[in-house]
C-alpha positions as a Markdown table, in Angstrom:
| # | Residue | x | y | z |
|---|---|---|---|---|
| 1 | Unk | -2.7 | -31.2 | -7.8 |
| 2 | Unk | -2.6 | -29.6 | -4.4 |
| 3 | Unk | -5.6 | -28.1 | -2.7 |
| 4 | Unk | -4.3 | -24.6 | -3.3 |
| 5 | Unk | -3.8 | -25.2 | -7.0 |
| 6 | Unk | -7.4 | -26.5 | -7.4 |
| 7 | Unk | -8.8 | -23.4 | -5.7 |
| 8 | Unk | -7.3 | -21.1 | -8.4 |
| 9 | Unk | -9.7 | -20.0 | -11.1 |
| 10 | Unk | -9.4 | -22.2 | -14.3 |
| 11 | Unk | -6.7 | -20.8 | -16.5 |
| 12 | Unk | -4.8 | -18.9 | -13.8 |
| 13 | Unk | -2.4 | -21.9 | -13.1 |
| 14 | Unk | -1.7 | -22.1 | -16.8 |
| 15 | Unk | -1.0 | -18.4 | -17.0 |
| 16 | Unk | 1.4 | -18.6 | -14.1 |
| 17 | Unk | 3.2 | -21.6 | -15.6 |
| 18 | Unk | 3.5 | -19.8 | -19.0 |
| 19 | Unk | 4.9 | -16.7 | -17.3 |
| 20 | Unk | 6.9 | -18.3 | -14.5 |
| 21 | Unk | 10.2 | -16.6 | -15.6 |
| 22 | Unk | 8.6 | -13.2 | -15.4 |
| 23 | Unk | 7.1 | -13.9 | -12.0 |
| 24 | Unk | 10.5 | -15.1 | -10.7 |
| 25 | Unk | 12.5 | -12.1 | -11.9 |
| 26 | Unk | 9.7 | -9.7 | -10.9 |
| 27 | Unk | 9.6 | -11.3 | -7.4 |
| 28 | Unk | 13.4 | -11.1 | -7.1 |
| 29 | Unk | 13.3 | -7.4 | -8.1 |
| 30 | Unk | 10.6 | -6.6 | -5.5 |
| 31 | Unk | 12.5 | -8.5 | -2.8 |
| 32 | Unk | 15.6 | -6.4 | -3.6 |
| 33 | Unk | 13.6 | -3.2 | -3.7 |
| 34 | Unk | 12.0 | -4.1 | -0.4 |
| 35 | Unk | 15.3 | -4.8 | 1.2 |
| 36 | Unk | 16.6 | -1.4 | 0.0 |
| 37 | Unk | 13.5 | 0.4 | 1.5 |
| 38 | Unk | 14.0 | -1.4 | 4.8 |
| 39 | Unk | 17.7 | -0.6 | 4.8 |
| 40 | Unk | 17.0 | 3.1 | 4.1 |
| 41 | Unk | 13.5 | 3.8 | 5.3 |
| 42 | Unk | 13.9 | 7.6 | 5.5 |
| 43 | Unk | 14.9 | 7.8 | 1.9 |
| 44 | Unk | 12.2 | 5.4 | 0.8 |
| 45 | Unk | 9.6 | 7.4 | 2.8 |
| 46 | Unk | 10.7 | 10.6 | 1.2 |
| 47 | Unk | 10.5 | 9.0 | -2.3 |
| 48 | Unk | 7.0 | 7.7 | -1.5 |
| 49 | Unk | 6.0 | 11.2 | -0.3 |
| 50 | Unk | 7.3 | 12.7 | -3.6 |
| 51 | Unk | 5.4 | 10.1 | -5.6 |
| 52 | Unk | 2.2 | 10.8 | -3.7 |
| 53 | Unk | 2.8 | 14.5 | -4.4 |
| 54 | Unk | 3.1 | 13.8 | -8.2 |
| 55 | Unk | 0.0 | 11.7 | -8.1 |
| 56 | Unk | -1.9 | 14.4 | -6.3 |
| 57 | Unk | -0.8 | 17.1 | -8.7 |
| 58 | Unk | -1.8 | 15.0 | -11.7 |
| 59 | Unk | -5.2 | 14.2 | -10.1 |
| 60 | Unk | -5.8 | 17.8 | -9.1 |
| 61 | Unk | -5.0 | 19.1 | -12.5 |
| 62 | Unk | -7.2 | 16.5 | -14.1 |
| 63 | Unk | -10.1 | 17.3 | -11.8 |
| 64 | Unk | -9.7 | 21.1 | -12.4 |
| 65 | Unk | -9.6 | 20.6 | -16.2 |
| 66 | Unk | -12.8 | 18.5 | -15.9 |
| 67 | Unk | -14.4 | 21.2 | -13.8 |
| 68 | Unk | -13.6 | 23.8 | -16.4 |
| 69 | Unk | -15.1 | 21.6 | -19.2 |
| 70 | Unk | -18.3 | 21.1 | -17.2 |
| 71 | Unk | -18.7 | 24.7 | -16.5 |
| 72 | Unk | -16.6 | 26.5 | -13.9 |
| 73 | Unk | -19.2 | 28.8 | -12.5 |
| 74 | Unk | -22.1 | 26.4 | -12.5 |
| 75 | Unk | -21.7 | 22.7 | -11.7 |
| 76 | Unk | -17.9 | 22.6 | -11.7 |
| 77 | Unk | -17.0 | 25.2 | -9.1 |
| 78 | Unk | -16.6 | 22.9 | -6.2 |
| 79 | Unk | -14.8 | 20.3 | -8.3 |
| 80 | Unk | -12.4 | 23.0 | -9.5 |
| 81 | Unk | -11.6 | 24.3 | -6.0 |
| 82 | Unk | -11.0 | 20.7 | -4.8 |
| 83 | Unk | -8.8 | 20.0 | -7.9 |
| 84 | Unk | -6.7 | 23.1 | -7.1 |
| 85 | Unk | -6.5 | 22.2 | -3.5 |
| 86 | Unk | -5.4 | 18.7 | -4.4 |
| 87 | Unk | -2.7 | 20.0 | -6.8 |
| 88 | Unk | -1.5 | 22.5 | -4.1 |
| 89 | Unk | -1.2 | 19.7 | -1.5 |
| 90 | Unk | 0.7 | 17.6 | -4.1 |
| 91 | Unk | 3.1 | 20.4 | -4.8 |
| 92 | Unk | 3.7 | 20.9 | -1.1 |
| 93 | Unk | 4.5 | 17.2 | -0.7 |
| 94 | Unk | 7.0 | 17.4 | -3.6 |
| 95 | Unk | 8.6 | 20.6 | -2.4 |
| 96 | Unk | 8.7 | 19.7 | 1.3 |
| 97 | Unk | 9.2 | 15.9 | 1.3 |
| 98 | Unk | 10.4 | 15.8 | 4.9 |
| 99 | Unk | 7.4 | 17.7 | 6.3 |
| 100 | Unk | 5.2 | 15.7 | 4.0 |
| 101 | Unk | 6.6 | 12.5 | 5.3 |
| 102 | Unk | 5.8 | 13.7 | 8.8 |
| 103 | Unk | 2.2 | 14.4 | 7.8 |
| 104 | Unk | 1.9 | 11.1 | 6.1 |
| 105 | Unk | 3.3 | 9.3 | 9.1 |
| 106 | Unk | 0.6 | 10.9 | 11.3 |
| 107 | Unk | -2.0 | 9.8 | 8.8 |
| 108 | Unk | -0.6 | 6.3 | 8.8 |
| 109 | Unk | -0.7 | 6.2 | 12.6 |
| 110 | Unk | -4.3 | 7.3 | 12.6 |
| 111 | Unk | -5.1 | 4.7 | 10.0 |
| 112 | Unk | -3.6 | 1.9 | 12.0 |
| 113 | Unk | -5.4 | 3.0 | 15.2 |
| 114 | Unk | -8.8 | 3.3 | 13.4 |
| 115 | Unk | -8.3 | 0.0 | 11.5 |
| 116 | Unk | -7.5 | -1.7 | 14.8 |
| 117 | Unk | -10.6 | -0.4 | 16.5 |
| 118 | Unk | -12.8 | -1.3 | 13.6 |
| 119 | Unk | -11.3 | -4.8 | 13.3 |
| 120 | Unk | -11.7 | -5.3 | 17.0 |
| 121 | Unk | -15.4 | -4.5 | 16.7 |
| 122 | Unk | -15.8 | -6.7 | 13.7 |
| 123 | Unk | -13.9 | -9.6 | 15.5 |
| 124 | Unk | -16.4 | -9.5 | 18.4 |
| 125 | Unk | -19.3 | -9.3 | 15.9 |
| 126 | Unk | -18.0 | -12.5 | 14.3 |
| 127 | Unk | -17.3 | -14.3 | 17.6 |
| 128 | Unk | -17.6 | -17.3 | 18.1 |
| 129 | Unk | -17.5 | -17.9 | 14.4 |
| 130 | Unk | -14.6 | -19.5 | 12.6 |
| 131 | Unk | -11.6 | -17.2 | 12.2 |
| 132 | Unk | -12.7 | -14.4 | 14.6 |
| 133 | Unk | -9.4 | -14.9 | 16.5 |
| 134 | Unk | -7.4 | -14.0 | 13.5 |
| 135 | Unk | -9.3 | -10.8 | 13.0 |
| 136 | Unk | -8.9 | -10.1 | 16.7 |
| 137 | Unk | -5.1 | -10.7 | 16.5 |
| 138 | Unk | -4.9 | -8.4 | 13.4 |
| 139 | Unk | -6.9 | -5.7 | 15.4 |
| 140 | Unk | -4.5 | -5.9 | 18.3 |
| 141 | Unk | -1.4 | -5.7 | 16.0 |
| 142 | Unk | -2.8 | -2.8 | 14.0 |
| 143 | Unk | -3.8 | -0.8 | 17.1 |
| 144 | Unk | -0.4 | -1.4 | 18.8 |
| 145 | Unk | 1.5 | -0.4 | 15.6 |
| 146 | Unk | -0.6 | 2.8 | 15.3 |
| 147 | Unk | 0.1 | 3.7 | 18.9 |
| 148 | Unk | 3.8 | 3.0 | 18.5 |
| 149 | Unk | 4.1 | 5.2 | 15.4 |
| 150 | Unk | 2.1 | 7.9 | 17.2 |
| 151 | Unk | 4.1 | 7.7 | 20.4 |
| 152 | Unk | 7.5 | 7.8 | 18.6 |
| 153 | Unk | 6.5 | 10.7 | 16.4 |
| 154 | Unk | 8.4 | 12.6 | 15.0 |
| 155 | Unk | 11.2 | 9.9 | 15.1 |
| 156 | Unk | 8.7 | 7.4 | 13.6 |
| 157 | Unk | 8.7 | 9.5 | 10.5 |
| 158 | Unk | 12.2 | 8.4 | 9.6 |
| 159 | Unk | 11.3 | 4.7 | 9.7 |
| 160 | Unk | 7.5 | 3.9 | 9.6 |
| 161 | Unk | 6.4 | 4.6 | 6.0 |
| 162 | Unk | 9.6 | 3.4 | 4.4 |
| 163 | Unk | 9.8 | 0.2 | 6.5 |
| 164 | Unk | 6.2 | -0.7 | 6.1 |
| 165 | Unk | 6.5 | -0.1 | 2.3 |
| 166 | Unk | 9.6 | -2.2 | 2.2 |
| 167 | Unk | 7.9 | -5.0 | 4.1 |
| 168 | Unk | 5.0 | -4.9 | 1.6 |
| 169 | Unk | 7.4 | -5.1 | -1.3 |
| 170 | Unk | 9.1 | -8.1 | 0.3 |
| 171 | Unk | 5.8 | -9.9 | 0.8 |
| 172 | Unk | 4.7 | -9.2 | -2.7 |
| 173 | Unk | 8.2 | -10.3 | -4.0 |
| 174 | Unk | 8.2 | -13.6 | -2.1 |
| 175 | Unk | 4.6 | -14.3 | -3.3 |
| 176 | Unk | 5.6 | -13.7 | -7.0 |
| 177 | Unk | 8.8 | -15.7 | -6.6 |
| 178 | Unk | 7.1 | -18.7 | -5.1 |
| 179 | Unk | 4.3 | -18.6 | -7.6 |
| 180 | Unk | 6.8 | -18.4 | -10.4 |
| 181 | Unk | 8.9 | -21.3 | -9.0 |
| 182 | Unk | 5.8 | -23.4 | -8.4 |
| 183 | Unk | 4.6 | -22.6 | -12.0 |
| 184 | Unk | 8.0 | -23.6 | -13.4 |
| 185 | Unk | 8.0 | -26.8 | -11.3 |
| 186 | Unk | 4.5 | -27.7 | -12.6 |
| 187 | Unk | 5.4 | -26.9 | -16.2 |
| 188 | Unk | 8.4 | -29.2 | -16.1 |
| 189 | Unk | 6.5 | -31.8 | -14.2 |
| 190 | Unk | 8.9 | -32.0 | -11.2 |
């Protein structure tokens, strides 16, 4: 067995082997969807915006319902107001996906900048420990990506969210595909 395989929790390797076909076709599907998102990042970004809107509406309605059940004019008033606000923001994202995509793009830029700063601080806190350079490199990349998205706004709204989502789908797809292929290879003893 390889070092990587021995580091997996007991039973995980067997589960991967038993479901290698599912991992392979799921990985291939994710790779395909990732390529589509990268090829049409604006459409993917708008679709993500609408999906976030649906999730916010569902969460807001659920929170408002819970607040009514708890007692609207006692303990539940703040939860009810937050639930309504969440649902309204979700509806706005669904009804205005282009404007919503612009807003999410700015949030994404801010996230990358903040993550870069925090990773930079953490990297120097770890220095000279093992792996601090990787964290420093991640900090630099996150910060630069956040600045690029911010500087290119509003144009970055047409590519940032969809492209990054597509890249994430690609990475997940390749991971599943290779796990499935490795599991199949181990199951057949090749």
